[in-house]
C-alpha positions in Angstrom: 53.3 50.5 -30.2 53.8 48.8 -33.4 56.6 48.9 -35.6 56.4 46.9 -38.9 58.8 47.1 -41.4 57.2 47.1 -45.1 60.1 45.5 -47.3 60.0 45.9 -50.9 62.4 42.9 -52.2 63.6 44.0 -56.0 64.3 47.3 -54.8 66.0 46.1 -51.3 64.4 49.1 -49.5 62.6 49.6 -46.3 60.0 51.7 -45.3 59.0 51.6 -41.7 55.4 52.2 -40.0 55.3 53.4 -36.4 52.0 53.8 -34.5 50.8 54.3 -31.0 47.9 55.8 -29.3 46.0 56.7 -32.3 48.6 58.6 -34.3 51.5 56.9 -36.8 54.1 58.0 -38.5 55.5 56.8 -41.8 59.8 56.7 -42.4 61.0 56.4 -45.7 57.8 55.9 -48.2 57.9 54.4 -51.8 56.0 56.0 -54.1 53.0 54.3 -54.2 51.5 54.9 -51.0 48.4 52.1 -50.5 50.3 50.0 -47.8 50.8 52.8 -45.6 47.3 54.3 -46.3 45.8 51.1 -45.6 47.5 50.0 -42.7 46.9 53.5 -41.0 43.5 53.0 -41.8 43.5 49.3 -40.6 44.1 50.2 -37.4 42.2 53.5 -36.8 45.4 56.0 -36.6 45.8 59.5 -38.0 49.3 59.8 -39.9 51.3 62.4 -38.1 54.6 62.5 -39.7 56.4 61.4 -42.9 60.1 61.3 -42.2 62.8 61.5 -44.6 66.4 59.8 -43.5 67.7 62.0 -46.3 67.3 62.4 -50.2 67.4 58.8 -51.7 69.3 58.2 -54.9 68.0 54.7 -55.9 64.1 55.1 -55.4 61.3 58.6 -55.8 60.0 58.5 -52.4 56.7 58.9 -51.9 56.6 61.4 -49.1 54.9 64.1 -51.6 52.2 62.3 -52.5 51.5 61.0 -49.1 51.9 64.4 -47.8 49.2 65.5 -50.2 46.9 62.3 -48.8 47.2 62.7 -45.2 48.2 66.6 -44.7 51.0 65.4 -42.4 54.5 67.4 -42.7 58.0 66.1 -43.9 60.4 65.8 -42.2 64.5 66.3 -43.4 67.5 66.5 -41.1 69.4 69.4 -40.9 70.9 71.4 -44.0 68.3 69.8 -46.4 67.1 72.3 -48.8 63.8 70.4 -50.6 61.9 72.7 -53.1 58.6 72.3 -51.0 57.0 73.2 -47.9 58.9 70.9 -45.0 60.6 70.5 -41.2 64.0 70.9 -41.1 64.7 69.4 -38.3 67.8 69.9 -35.9 70.2 67.9 -34.5 68.3 66.1 -31.2 65.1 67.6 -32.1 62.3 65.3 -31.1 58.9 64.7 -32.2 56.0 62.8 -30.3 53.5 59.4 -31.9 51.2 59.0 -29.6 53.1 57.7 -26.3 56.6 57.3 -28.0 59.0 59.7 -28.9 61.4 59.9 -32.2 65.0 61.8 -31.8 66.4 63.1 -34.8 70.3 62.2 -34.8 72.2 64.4 -37.7 74.8 61.4 -39.0 76.0 63.0 -42.2 78.3 61.1 -45.0 76.2 59.4 -46.7 74.8 62.8 -47.6 75.1 65.9 -45.9 71.8 66.0 -44.4 71.6 62.2 -43.6 69.7 61.7 -40.4 69.1 58.5 -38.2 65.8 58.3 -36.2 66.2 56.8 -32.4 63.2 55.9 -31.5 62.1 56.3 -27.4 59.5 53.8 -26.3 56.5 54.7 -23.6 58.8 54.6 -20.7 61.5 56.7 -23.0 63.9 53.9 -23.3 66.2 54.0 -26.6 64.4 51.0 -28.3 65.2 51.3 -32.3 67.1 53.4 -35.0 66.0 54.2 -38.2 69.4 54.2 -39.7 68.3 55.3 -43.4 71.7 54.7 -45.4 74.0 55.6 -42.6 74.6 52.2 -40.9 73.3 48.7 -43.0 73.9 45.3 -41.7 77.2 44.3 -42.5 77.8 47.7 -43.7 77.5 51.6 -44.0 76.2 53.6 -46.4 78.5 54.8 -49.2 80.3 57.6 -49.2 80.3 59.0 -52.7 76.9 60.1 -53.9 76.8 63.4 -52.4 80.4 64.3 -53.3 81.3 67.6 -55.1 84.2 67.9 -57.2 85.8 71.3 -55.8 84.7 71.4 -52.5 84.1 67.7 -50.8 85.5 64.5 -51.8 84.4 60.9 -50.8 86.9 60.8 -48.6 85.7 64.0 -46.4 82.4 62.6 -46.4 83.4 58.9 -44.9 85.5 60.8 -42.2 82.3 62.7 -41.5 80.2 59.0 -41.8 83.3 57.9 -39.0 82.7 61.3 -36.7 78.6 59.9 -37.2 78.8 56.4 -36.4 81.3 56.5 -33.2 79.8 60.1 -31.9 75.9 58.8 -32.3 75.3 55.1 -32.9 78.1 53.5 -31.3 77.4 54.8 -27.8 73.4 53.6 -27.8 73.0 50.3 -26.0 73.6 46.9 -28.0 69.8 45.9 -27.4 68.6 48.5 -29.5 67.4 47.4 -32.9 68.9 48.6 -36.3 66.3 49.2 -39.1 68.0 50.3 -42.1 66.5 51.4 -45.6 68.3 49.1 -47.4 69.5 45.4 -47.9 71.7 42.9 -49.8 70.9 43.7 -53.5 70.8 47.7 -53.1 73.6 49.6 -54.7 73.9 52.0 -51.9 76.6 49.5 -50.4 78.7 47.1 -51.2 78.7 44.4 -48.3 75.2 44.0 -47.1 74.0 41.3 -45.3 70.8 39.2 -46.5 69.2 40.0 -42.9 66.5 43.1 -42.9 67.0 43.8 -38.9 69.3 43.0 -36.5 70.8 44.5 -32.8 73.1 47.2 -32.9 75.5 44.8 -30.5 75.9 42.1 -33.2 76.2 45.1 -36.0 78.9 46.2 -33.2 80.6 42.8 -33.6 80.0 41.5 -37.2 80.1 44.7 -39.0 83.7 45.2 -40.6 82.8 49.2 -40.5 82.9 49.4 -37.4 85.2 47.6 -36.5 88.7 49.8 -38.2 91.0 50.7 -35.4 90.9 54.1 -36.7 89.3 56.8 -38.8 91.9 56.5 -41.9 91.7 52.4 -41.8 87.5 53.6 -41.9 88.0 56.0 -44.8 90.4 53.1 -46.6 88.0 50.6 -46.3 84.3 52.4 -46.8 85.7 53.6 -50.2 87.8 50.9 -51.3 86.0 48.6 -54.1 83.1 51.1 -54.7 81.5 50.0 -58.3 80.5 53.3 -60.2 76.3 54.6 -59.1 73.9 54.0 -61.5 73.0 56.7 -63.8 69.7 57.2 -62.5 70.7 58.1 -59.3 71.4 61.9 -59.7 67.8 62.5 -61.4 66.2 60.4 -58.7 68.0 63.0 -56.1 66.4 65.7 -58.2 63.1 64.2 -58.0 63.2 63.8 -54.8 64.1 67.7 -53.8 62.4 69.5 -56.4 59.0 67.3 -56.7 57.4 65.0 -59.3 54.1 64.0 -60.9 51.6 62.3 -59.0 51.6 58.8 -59.4 47.9 58.9 -60.1 49.0 61.2 -63.6 51.7 58.7 -64.3 48.9 56.0 -63.9 46.6 57.4 -66.1 49.0 58.4 -68.8 51.2 55.0 -69.0 47.6 52.8 -69.2 46.9 53.8 -72.5 46.3 50.3 -74.7 47.6 50.6 -78.3 46.2 47.9 -80.4 49.1 46.6 -82.7 48.9 49.2 -85.7 48.7 51.9 -83.3 51.9 50.3 -81.1 53.8 50.2 -84.5 53.0 53.9 -85.6 54.2 54.9 -81.7 57.4 53.4 -82.5 58.4 54.4 -85.6 57.6 58.4 -85.1 58.6 58.4 -82.0 61.9 57.8 -79.6 60.7 55.4 -77.2 62.2 52.6 -76.1 60.6 49.3 -76.6 60.3 47.6 -73.1 59.5 43.8 -72.8 58.7 42.7 -69.5 57.8 39.2 -70.2 59.8 36.0 -68.9 63.0 35.4 -70.3 61.5 32.1 -71.8 59.1 34.4 -73.4 60.7 36.7 -74.7 63.7 34.6 -76.3 60.8 32.7 -78.4 59.5 35.6 -79.9 59.4 39.5 -79.6 58.6 42.7 -81.4 61.9 43.7 -83.3 64.5 46.0 -81.6 62.8 45.9 -78.0 64.9 45.2 -75.0 64.0 42.4 -72.3 63.6 43.3 -68.4 61.8 40.9 -67.0 58.9 41.8 -64.4 59.5 39.0 -62.1 62.8 40.0 -61.2 65.0 42.8 -60.1 63.0 45.1 -63.0 63.3 48.4 -61.8 66.7 48.6 -60.8 68.1 47.0 -64.0 66.0 49.3 -65.9 67.3 52.5 -64.0 71.0 50.7 -64.9 70.7 50.4 -68.4 68.0 53.0 -69.6 69.5 55.7 -67.4 67.6 58.5 -68.7 64.4 58.6 -66.6 63.0 61.2 -69.3 63.1 58.3 -71.7 59.8 57.5 -73.2 58.9 53.5 -73.0 56.6 51.4 -74.7 55.5 48.6 -73.2 55.2 45.1 -74.0 53.7 43.2 -71.1 52.2 40.0 -69.7 48.4 41.2 -70.1 47.3 42.4 -66.6 50.2 43.3 -65.2 50.7 46.7 -66.9 49.9 48.6 -64.1 52.4 47.0 -61.8 54.7 47.8 -64.7 54.2 51.4 -64.5 54.2 51.4 -60.4 57.5 49.7 -60.6 58.8 51.8 -63.1 57.9 54.6 -61.3 59.4 53.7 -58.1 62.7 54.9 -59.6 61.9 58.1 -61.6 60.6 56.3 -65.2 57.4 58.3 -65.3 57.4 58.7 -69.1 55.5 55.8 -70.4 53.3 56.7 -73.5 51.3 53.2 -73.7 51.2 49.7 -74.0 50.7 46.8 -76.6 47.2 45.7 -75.9 47.0 42.1 -75.6 50.4 41.8 -75.3 53.1 40.2 -77.4 50.5 37.5 -78.8 48.1 40.6 -80.4 51.3 41.4 -82.4 52.1 38.3 -83.5 49.2 37.1 -84.7 48.3 40.1 -87.0 51.0 38.7 -89.0 53.4 41.6 -88.1 57.3 41.2 -88.2 58.7 38.6 -84.9 62.3 38.6 -83.8 64.0 35.8 -82.1 66.9 35.2 -80.0 69.4 32.6 -80.7 68.6 30.6 -77.3 70.5 27.3 -76.6 70.5 24.6 -73.9 73.4 24.0 -71.6 73.5 20.5 -72.8 74.3 21.7 -76.5 77.0 23.9 -75.4 78.8 21.4 -74.2 78.4 19.4 -77.2 79.2 22.2 -79.1 81.8 24.0 -77.1 85.6 24.3 -78.2 89.0 25.5 -76.3 89.0 28.5 -78.7 84.8 29.8 -78.0 84.6 33.1 -77.2 81.9 32.9 -74.2 81.0 35.9 -72.5 80.1 35.8 -68.7 77.9 38.7 -67.8 77.2 37.8 -64.0 78.7 40.2 -61.6 82.5 40.5 -61.2 82.4 38.4 -57.5 80.1 35.8 -59.2 82.8 35.2 -61.9 85.7 34.9 -59.4 84.0 32.3 -57.3 83.7 30.2 -60.7 83.0 30.3 -64.2 83.7 28.8 -67.4 87.9 28.4 -68.3 88.8 31.2 -70.1 85.6 32.9 -70.2 85.6 37.1 -70.4 84.2 38.7 -67.7 81.9 41.5 -68.7 79.4 42.3 -66.2 75.6 43.2 -67.6 76.1 46.9 -65.9 78.9 47.7 -68.0 77.3 46.5 -71.2 77.9 49.9 -72.8 81.1 49.8 -72.2 82.1 46.2 -73.3 79.7 46.2 -76.1 82.3 48.1 -78.2 85.0 45.5 -77.7 83.4 42.5 -79.1 84.3 43.2 -82.4 83.6 41.7 -85.5 79.8 41.0 -85.9 80.1 37.9 -87.9 82.3 36.1 -85.4 80.2 33.9 -83.3 80.3 33.7 -79.5 78.3 32.7 -76.6 76.9 34.6 -73.6 75.5 33.6 -70.2 74.4 34.5 -66.7 73.8 32.4 -63.7 70.2 32.0 -65.0 69.2 33.4 -68.0 67.6 36.2 -66.3 70.6 38.8 -67.3 71.5 37.3 -70.6 68.2 38.0 -72.1 68.3 41.5 -71.2 72.4 41.4 -72.7 71.2 39.2 -75.6 68.3 42.1 -76.5 71.0 44.7 -76.4 73.5 42.8 -78.4 70.6 42.5 -81.3 69.0 46.0 -80.9 72.7 47.2 -82.0 73.2 44.5 -84.9 74.9 41.9 -82.9 73.3 38.5 -84.3 75.8 35.8 -84.2 75.8 34.5 -81.1 74.3 32.4 -78.8 72.5 32.7 -75.2 72.7 29.8 -73.2 69.5 29.1 -71.5 70.0 28.2 -67.7 73.2 30.1 -67.7 76.4 28.9 -65.1 74.0 27.0 -62.8 73.0 24.9 -65.8 76.6 24.9 -67.4 78.4 23.8 -64.2 76.3 20.9 -64.7 77.6 19.6 -67.8 81.2 18.9 -68.9 82.6 22.1 -70.0 85.5 23.0 -68.0 85.2 25.5 -65.5 88.2 27.0 -62.7 88.1 29.3 -59.9 89.8 31.7 -61.1 91.1 33.2 -64.7 93.1 36.5 -64.6 91.3 38.9 -67.4 94.0 40.9 -69.3 93.1 39.5 -72.5 90.6 41.4 -74.7 88.2 40.1 -77.4 89.5 39.2 -80.4 89.2 41.6 -83.5 
């Protein structure tokens, strides 16, 4: 028996490959199926089943492409209603993979159809659980994504989750390995550990959700402090339930090279968003006007999903030459299939033809320290938890994820302000969005708070954010 976790850091997502005696199963595959096919080919095994723990909201699964490529059936838990052929398993149903067994444990709570797959080894001993979004390391799945306004609430789902955990998972032995669908950084939980594999016994000790005294306390604990889910989540659920274009088709369309002239025409005649995926330092030094910068070398796809939202939005790409395929593939993981072309030769080809170039006013942390005054308006776009730990004295906490809301509060476009994140990745995103909306009288701080903290600028542990922006 072999068990391999195939982890994708930018999505904080774990897919799983299990093989035994010439057969294999894939659990929660990503849309780019090549890693699973290559691994099965290398081992000389046949992929027998594709298991889905639930209808994923944060990424588009590769179940349909993988099914077409292998002929393996897709398996869902009780109550699932996909628009394509699939095995809808019953609670307790078992599937053989070579000499090992996968048992379905129906664990509703995160979603109604959520299941945990229990892997039994060749001797029949419980070996591992693939817990999907039911149980994370340090947390449990958020219970608000599948709520229905009139007949089911997040509290109802949290109660189901409590029963699932206590009746199906907690009775398992402490040495059972826990393989979750996500780790730290995922929007599917709020308190996940950085580790991606653990034992159930350790989780019984450390996981706050598994240590609540009763169901009422559990419901309060897991529903408290939930941030709104990203706007693209419902669209991803729909794609996973109803189907989507093949990745090959998406790649073929997106990999259309456009000359600077053709790119400019496409930008002017369509409602396409220009997405610049270069490093933030390169972007701020020069870019195609009205571009939004979300760097490929970071949490690229989740930020596109959070900030663009509409998966049908047409996109034009400006990328480092040679990275276009990777960009399109990573966009497809979160359902953004509508790339209509990319700038051939990258930004340099645009610049070299003499077309208009825009820039961001980026300054060093030392320059900020030299010019900083007590009444300066400083906007900290890090997460609230980062801000609470330490921040520039009197800075405003305005997380990047909420920019569509706080953008309206900035006020006078002629009043200067500073903007920063932790290291420059997120502040470059925010700066590009601000300029696209007509805000230009600001300075973005290179190196973010990490650099600012090394200067003489006063920082503090906490400042109450009861004020609003000056108008």
